[in-house]
MARDOKOL-409374 format. One record per residue: residue in one letter; residue number from 1; x, z, y of N, C-alpha, C in turn. Coordinates in steps of 0.1 Angstrom, whole numbers, plus 5000, padded with zeros to 4 digits. Atoms other than C-alpha are relative to their C-alpha. Last residue first. Layout:
<rs>
<A, NUM, <X, Z, Y>, <X, Z, Y>, <X, Z, Y>>;
...
</rs>
This chain:
<rs>
<D, 112, <5004, 5004, 4986>, <8976, 3033, 6322>, <4995, 4984, 5000>>;
<D, 111, <5008, 5012, 5002>, <8975, 3042, 6285>, <4994, 4995, 5013>>;
<D, 110, <4993, 5012, 4995>, <9004, 3066, 6291>, <4992, 4988, 4996>>;
<D, 109, <5004, 5012, 5008>, <8983, 3098, 6287>, <5008, 4988, 5007>>;
<D, 108, <4991, 5011, 4995>, <8996, 3130, 6300>, <5000, 4988, 4992>>;
<G, 107, <5006, 5007, 4988>, <8965, 3150, 6293>, <5009, 4989, 5004>>;
<D, 106, <4991, 5000, 4989>, <8984, 3175, 6272>, <4994, 4993, 5012>>;
<D, 105, <5006, 4994, 4989>, <8954, 3181, 6248>, <5009, 4999, 5013>>;
<P, 104, <5011, 5007, 4995>, <8966, 3154, 6224>, <4992, 5007, 5012>>;
<D, 103, <5012, 4991, 5001>, <9000, 3171, 6222>, <4989, 4991, 5005>>;
<R, 102, <5006, 4996, 4987>, <9027, 3143, 6218>, <4987, 5008, 4997>>;
<L, 101, <5009, 5010, 4994>, <9042, 3141, 6183>, <4995, 5006, 5013>>;
<E, 100, <5012, 4993, 4997>, <9075, 3158, 6173>, <4990, 4990, 5008>>;
<R, 99, <5001, 4993, 4987>, <9100, 3135, 6159>, <4987, 5005, 5003>>;
<I, 98, <5002, 5009, 4990>, <9099, 3126, 6122>, <5000, 5009, 5013>>;
<A, 97, <5008, 4995, 4989>, <9113, 3145, 6092>, <4998, 4989, 5010>>;
<G, 96, <5015, 5004, 5001>, <9124, 3128, 6060>, <4991, 5005, 5011>>;
<P, 95, <5003, 5012, 5008>, <9158, 3145, 6060>, <4986, 4997, 4998>>;
<A, 94, <4999, 4997, 5013>, <9158, 3172, 6088>, <4997, 4987, 4992>>;
<L, 93, <5013, 4997, 5008>, <9161, 3159, 6122>, <5003, 5002, 4987>>;
<D, 92, <4996, 4991, 5011>, <9190, 3158, 6147>, <4987, 5005, 4994>>;
<P, 91, <5004, 4987, 4996>, <9179, 3127, 6168>, <5005, 5010, 4988>>;
<L, 90, <5011, 4994, 5008>, <9198, 3095, 6159>, <4997, 5014, 5005>>;
<V, 89, <4996, 4988, 5005>, <9216, 3079, 6187>, <4989, 5006, 4993>>;
<F, 88, <5002, 4999, 5012>, <9204, 3043, 6190>, <5007, 5012, 4994>>;
<S, 87, <4990, 4991, 5006>, <9200, 3042, 6226>, <4996, 5001, 4986>>;
<Y, 86, <5003, 4992, 5011>, <9182, 3013, 6242>, <5011, 5008, 4995>>;
<T, 85, <4989, 4994, 5007>, <9182, 2995, 6274>, <4997, 5010, 4991>>;
<G, 84, <4993, 4990, 4996>, <9154, 2973, 6286>, <5012, 5004, 4994>>;
<H, 83, <4991, 5003, 4989>, <9127, 2949, 6276>, <5007, 5013, 5004>>;
<V, 82, <4990, 5010, 5004>, <9110, 2951, 6243>, <5009, 4996, 5011>>;
<G, 81, <4993, 5003, 4989>, <9093, 2985, 6249>, <5010, 4989, 4995>>;
<L, 80, <4987, 5006, 5001>, <9068, 2989, 6223>, <5005, 4997, 5012>>;
<H, 79, <4991, 4990, 4999>, <9037, 3012, 6226>, <5015, 4995, 4999>>;
<R, 78, <5000, 4995, 4986>, <9014, 2983, 6234>, <5011, 5011, 5002>>;
<R, 77, <4987, 5003, 4994>, <9024, 2966, 6202>, <5001, 5006, 5014>>;
<V, 76, <5001, 4997, 4985>, <8997, 2972, 6177>, <5014, 4999, 5006>>;
<F, 75, <4994, 5012, 4991>, <9005, 2956, 6143>, <4998, 5002, 5014>>;
<P, 74, <4985, 4999, 4996>, <9003, 2988, 6124>, <5005, 4989, 5007>>;
<S, 73, <4991, 5011, 5004>, <8965, 2986, 6126>, <5014, 5003, 5003>>;
<L, 72, <4986, 4998, 4996>, <8938, 3013, 6128>, <5008, 4988, 4994>>;
<R, 71, <4996, 5009, 4988>, <8903, 2998, 6126>, <5013, 5003, 5004>>;
<A, 70, <5000, 5013, 5006>, <8895, 3014, 6091>, <5004, 4990, 5011>>;
<M, 69, <4989, 5002, 5008>, <8905, 3048, 6105>, <5001, 4986, 4995>>;
<D, 68, <4989, 5001, 4990>, <8879, 3046, 6132>, <5013, 4996, 4992>>;
<E, 67, <5003, 5013, 4994>, <8851, 3040, 6105>, <5011, 4996, 5010>>;
<E, 66, <4995, 5010, 5008>, <8867, 3069, 6085>, <4998, 4986, 5006>>;
<F, 65, <5009, 5007, 5007>, <8862, 3093, 6114>, <5005, 4988, 4992>>;
<V, 64, <4994, 5014, 5003>, <8887, 3116, 6128>, <4991, 4993, 4990>>;
<P, 63, <5007, 5008, 5009>, <8871, 3147, 6144>, <5007, 4986, 4997>>;
<Y, 62, <5006, 5012, 4993>, <8898, 3169, 6160>, <4992, 4992, 4989>>;
<G, 61, <5015, 5000, 5000>, <8903, 3202, 6141>, <4994, 4989, 5007>>;
<Q, 60, <5003, 4993, 4987>, <8940, 3207, 6149>, <4986, 5000, 5002>>;
<S, 59, <4996, 4985, 5001>, <8949, 3198, 6113>, <4996, 5007, 5012>>;
<R, 58, <5010, 4992, 5010>, <8928, 3166, 6116>, <5003, 5014, 4999>>;
<L, 57, <5013, 5001, 4994>, <8946, 3154, 6148>, <4990, 5008, 4990>>;
<Q, 56, <5000, 4989, 4990>, <8980, 3163, 6132>, <4986, 5002, 5007>>;
<R, 55, <4999, 4988, 5006>, <8972, 3142, 6101>, <5000, 5012, 5010>>;
<V, 54, <5013, 4997, 5007>, <8960, 3114, 6122>, <5001, 5012, 4993>>;
<A, 53, <5009, 4996, 4988>, <8992, 3115, 6144>, <4986, 5003, 4994>>;
<A, 52, <4996, 4987, 4993>, <9014, 3116, 6114>, <4990, 5004, 5010>>;
<D, 51, <5003, 4990, 5011>, <8997, 3086, 6097>, <5002, 5015, 5005>>;
<L, 50, <5015, 4998, 4999>, <8999, 3067, 6130>, <4996, 5010, 4989>>;
<Y, 49, <5004, 4992, 4989>, <9037, 3076, 6131>, <4985, 5001, 5002>>;
<V, 48, <4996, 4986, 5002>, <9045, 3064, 6096>, <4995, 5009, 5011>>;
<T, 47, <5008, 4993, 5011>, <9025, 3033, 6101>, <5003, 5014, 4998>>;
<T, 46, <5013, 4998, 4995>, <9042, 3025, 6134>, <4991, 5006, 4990>>;
<W, 45, <5000, 4990, 4990>, <9076, 3029, 6120>, <4988, 5003, 5005>>;
<L, 44, <4996, 4988, 5008>, <9069, 3007, 6090>, <4999, 5013, 5009>>;
<V, 43, <5013, 4996, 5007>, <9053, 2981, 6112>, <5002, 5012, 4993>>;
<V, 42, <5010, 4995, 4989>, <9083, 2982, 6136>, <4987, 5003, 4993>>;
<C, 41, <4996, 4986, 4994>, <9108, 2979, 6108>, <4989, 5006, 5009>>;
<N, 40, <5003, 4992, 5009>, <9089, 2949, 6092>, <5003, 5015, 5002>>;
<L, 39, <5014, 4999, 5001>, <9088, 2932, 6125>, <4997, 5010, 4988>>;
<V, 38, <5004, 4993, 4988>, <9126, 2936, 6129>, <4985, 5004, 4999>>;
<L, 37, <4994, 4985, 5003>, <9133, 2924, 6093>, <4996, 5009, 5012>>;
<G, 36, <5009, 4993, 5010>, <9109, 2894, 6100>, <5005, 5014, 4997>>;
<L, 35, <5012, 4996, 4994>, <9128, 2886, 6132>, <4990, 5006, 4990>>;
<A, 34, <4997, 4988, 4991>, <9161, 2886, 6115>, <4987, 5006, 5006>>;
<G, 33, <4996, 4990, 5009>, <9148, 2863, 6086>, <5002, 5013, 5008>>;
<L, 32, <5011, 4994, 5004>, <9128, 2841, 6111>, <5004, 5012, 4990>>;
<L, 31, <5004, 4989, 4991>, <9159, 2832, 6129>, <4989, 5008, 4994>>;
<G, 30, <4992, 4989, 5003>, <9171, 2811, 6098>, <4997, 5013, 5010>>;
<N, 29, <4995, 4995, 4988>, <9142, 2787, 6103>, <5007, 5013, 4997>>;
<D, 28, <4986, 4997, 5003>, <9135, 2770, 6070>, <5007, 5006, 5013>>;
<P, 27, <4994, 4997, 5013>, <9097, 2770, 6073>, <5015, 5004, 4999>>;
<A, 26, <4990, 5011, 5002>, <9088, 2772, 6109>, <5007, 5003, 4987>>;
<P, 25, <4995, 5002, 5013>, <9057, 2793, 6117>, <5010, 4988, 5000>>;
<G, 24, <5008, 5001, 5013>, <9051, 2799, 6153>, <5007, 4997, 4988>>;
<A, 23, <5008, 5012, 4999>, <9066, 2794, 6188>, <4990, 4999, 4989>>;
<A, 22, <5012, 4996, 4992>, <9078, 2830, 6188>, <4991, 4988, 5002>>;
<A, 21, <5009, 4993, 5008>, <9102, 2821, 6161>, <4988, 5004, 5006>>;
<E, 20, <5004, 5010, 5011>, <9119, 2794, 6181>, <4989, 5008, 4992>>;
<R, 19, <5010, 5009, 4994>, <9121, 2818, 6211>, <4996, 4991, 4990>>;
<S, 18, <5000, 5011, 5007>, <9139, 2845, 6191>, <4989, 4990, 5005>>;
<L, 17, <4994, 4998, 5012>, <9147, 2878, 6206>, <5003, 4988, 4992>>;
<G, 16, <4987, 5008, 5001>, <9143, 2866, 6241>, <5005, 5002, 4986>>;
<A, 15, <4989, 4991, 4995>, <9116, 2891, 6251>, <5013, 4993, 4999>>;
<N, 14, <5001, 5002, 4985>, <9090, 2864, 6245>, <5010, 5009, 5007>>;
<G, 13, <4996, 5013, 4996>, <9101, 2863, 6209>, <5001, 4997, 5015>>;
<F, 12, <4986, 4999, 5001>, <9096, 2900, 6205>, <5007, 4988, 5005>>;
<S, 11, <4995, 4990, 4990>, <9061, 2899, 6217>, <5014, 5000, 5000>>;
<R, 10, <5000, 5006, 4986>, <9056, 2867, 6198>, <5004, 5009, 5010>>;
<G, 9, <4987, 5007, 4999>, <9065, 2885, 6166>, <5001, 4994, 5013>>;
<L, 8, <4990, 4990, 4997>, <9036, 2910, 6171>, <5013, 4993, 5002>>;
<S, 7, <5002, 4995, 4986>, <9013, 2880, 6173>, <5010, 5012, 5004>>;
<W, 6, <4995, 5009, 4989>, <9029, 2864, 6144>, <4997, 5005, 5014>>;
<H, 5, <4985, 5000, 5002>, <9026, 2896, 6121>, <5005, 4991, 5012>>;
<S, 4, <4996, 4987, 4992>, <8989, 2899, 6133>, <5015, 5001, 5000>>;
<Q, 3, <5001, 5002, 4986>, <8984, 2863, 6121>, <5004, 5011, 5009>>;
<T, 2, <5014, 5000, 4995>, <8998, 2870, 6088>, <4999, 4997, 5014>>;
<M, 1, <5002, 4989, 4991>, <9033, 2861, 6076>, <4985, 4998, 5004>>;
</rs>
């Protein structure tokens, strides 16, 4: 795993998912399999939504610079809520569709 993967993994480990995995690499640790699966899902989800957000911004005429694109990372974790109650009810979406993205002009920014 890369350093970014471990950093993201520590976010989950600190939430109680796997304290052993959060401590760092441990070769034959069975907990790393589950943590790795969760991390890969989070990275995939983040990648899909980053791509959708960039496509939406470009289609709405916002400038999206390649030098900014080069700095995007699927290992960000600020948007993740690792504490709390979760619902796994799937939204009613067409196959291959994703949830509607937030309007960038809305002004309701959760970067507090």
